[in-house]
Backbone as numpy.savetxt, mean C-alpha at the origin, in Angstrom:
# Nx Ny Nz CAx CAy CAz Cx Cy Cz
15.77 18.03 7.63 15.50 16.71 7.13 14.74 16.82 5.81
15.18 16.10 4.80 14.49 16.13 3.52 13.36 15.11 3.51
12.33 15.44 2.77 11.17 14.56 2.66 11.29 13.81 1.33
12.15 12.82 1.28 12.38 12.06 0.06 11.31 10.99 -0.06
10.60 10.99 -1.17 9.57 9.99 -1.38 10.08 8.92 -2.34
9.58 7.73 -2.16 10.00 6.62 -3.02 8.84 6.17 -3.90
7.98 7.10 -4.27 6.83 6.80 -5.10 6.50 8.00 -5.94
5.73 7.78 -6.98 5.12 8.86 -7.74 3.77 8.37 -8.25
2.93 9.31 -8.64 1.59 8.95 -9.09 1.65 8.28 -10.46
0.74 7.36 -10.67 0.60 6.72 -11.97 0.22 7.79 -12.99
0.60 7.60 -14.25 0.17 8.55 -15.29 -1.35 8.66 -15.32
-1.83 9.90 -15.40 -3.27 10.14 -15.47 -3.95 10.31 -14.13
-3.24 10.06 -13.01 -3.82 10.24 -11.69 -3.58 11.68 -11.26
-4.66 12.39 -10.97 -4.57 13.79 -10.53 -4.94 13.86 -9.06
-4.02 14.40 -8.27 -4.25 14.51 -6.83 -3.33 15.62 -6.32
-3.82 16.39 -5.37 -2.97 17.44 -4.81 -1.78 16.79 -4.10
-0.66 17.47 -4.03 0.51 16.91 -3.34 0.21 16.54 -1.89
-0.59 17.36 -1.22 -0.93 17.08 0.17 -1.73 15.78 0.28
-2.74 15.64 -0.57 -3.56 14.43 -0.55 -2.72 13.21 -0.93
-1.87 13.36 -1.93 -1.03 12.24 -2.36 -0.12 11.79 -1.22
0.43 12.73 -0.46 1.28 12.36 0.67 0.51 11.60 1.73
-0.72 12.01 2.01 -1.54 11.31 3.01 -1.94 9.92 2.52
-2.33 9.81 1.27 -2.70 8.51 0.71 -1.48 7.59 0.66
-0.32 8.16 0.38 0.92 7.36 0.35 1.22 6.78 1.73
0.92 7.52 2.79 1.12 6.99 4.15 0.24 5.75 4.36
-1.00 5.83 3.90 -1.91 4.69 4.01 -1.38 3.52 3.19
-0.91 3.82 1.99 -0.39 2.77 1.12 0.83 2.09 1.75
1.70 2.86 2.37 2.88 2.28 3.03 2.46 1.39 4.19
1.45 1.83 4.94 0.95 1.00 6.03 0.35 -0.29 5.48
-0.34 -0.20 4.37 -0.92 -1.39 3.75 0.18 -2.35 3.27
1.25 -1.80 2.72 2.37 -2.66 2.30 2.98 -3.35 3.51
3.06 -2.67 4.63 3.58 -3.29 5.86 2.64 -4.39 6.33
1.34 -4.14 6.26 0.37 -5.15 6.63 0.48 -6.36 5.71
0.74 -6.12 4.45 0.92 -7.22 3.50 2.10 -8.09 3.89
3.20 -7.46 4.27 4.37 -8.22 4.71 4.04 -9.05 5.94
3.30 -8.45 6.86 2.90 -9.17 8.07 2.01 -10.36 7.74
1.00 -10.14 6.88 0.09 -11.24 6.57 0.81 -12.36 5.83
1.78 -12.00 5.00 2.57 -13.04 4.32 3.31 -13.88 5.34
3.91 -13.23 6.33 4.61 -13.94 7.40 3.64 -14.81 8.19
2.47 -14.24 8.51 1.48 -14.99 9.30 0.94 -16.18 8.52
0.75 -16.01 7.21 0.26 -17.13 6.40 1.26 -18.28 6.40
2.53 -17.92 6.37 3.56 -18.96 6.41 3.47 -19.75 7.71
3.00 -19.10 8.76 2.84 -19.76 10.05 1.44 -20.35 10.20
0.61 -20.14 9.20 -0.75 -20.68 9.14 -1.66 -20.17 10.26
-1.43 -18.94 10.73 -2.34 -18.38 11.73 -2.98 -17.07 11.26
-3.05 -16.91 9.95 -3.66 -15.72 9.37 -4.93 -16.12 8.62
-6.04 -15.48 8.91 -7.26 -15.82 8.18 -7.13 -15.48 6.69
-7.63 -16.35 5.86 -7.50 -16.16 4.41 -8.21 -14.88 3.95
-9.34 -14.53 4.57 -10.04 -13.32 4.14 -9.21 -12.07 4.39
-8.35 -12.08 5.41 -7.46 -10.95 5.64 -6.48 -10.80 4.48
-5.94 -11.91 4.01 -5.02 -11.86 2.88 -5.72 -11.30 1.65
-6.96 -11.69 1.42 -7.71 -11.19 0.27 -7.93 -9.69 0.38
-8.28 -9.21 1.56 -8.50 -7.78 1.77 -7.21 -7.01 1.52
-6.10 -7.51 2.03 -4.81 -6.85 1.84 -4.45 -6.84 0.37
-4.63 -7.96 -0.32 -4.31 -8.03 -1.74 -5.13 -7.04 -2.56
-6.41 -6.92 -2.23 -7.27 -5.97 -2.94 -6.81 -4.54 -2.68
-6.41 -4.25 -1.46 -5.90 -2.91 -1.14 -4.62 -2.60 -1.89
-3.72 -3.57 -1.97 -2.48 -3.37 -2.70 -2.73 -3.16 -4.19
-3.68 -3.89 -4.74 -4.04 -3.69 -6.15 -4.59 -2.29 -6.38
-5.41 -1.82 -5.44 -5.96 -0.47 -5.56 -4.85 0.58 -5.50
-3.92 0.40 -4.58 -2.81 1.35 -4.47 -1.93 1.34 -5.72
-1.78 0.18 -6.33 -0.96 0.08 -7.55 -1.60 0.86 -8.70
-2.91 1.06 -8.64 -3.57 1.86 -9.67 -3.33 3.35 -9.45
-2.91 3.72 -8.24 -2.68 5.13 -7.93 -1.19 5.48 -7.96
-0.35 4.61 -7.41 1.07 4.92 -7.24 1.97 3.96 -8.01
3.12 4.49 -8.37 4.24 3.67 -8.87 5.25 3.65 -7.75
5.66 2.46 -7.29 6.59 2.33 -6.17 7.98 2.07 -6.67
């Protein structure tokens, strides 16, 4: 099985390949959480502070990775 990644580091970000792979796993989980919170917000049962936390995490990941 090949380990095909759908991301690369932003220019100027230095990180070992092992660390980048682990951080990418966290970033993918955060993107999944973002999709969930968007769905929950549409149903109006998601706390607004959760959406803010997710948005801040996504912004942080965008500074590290290009998706």
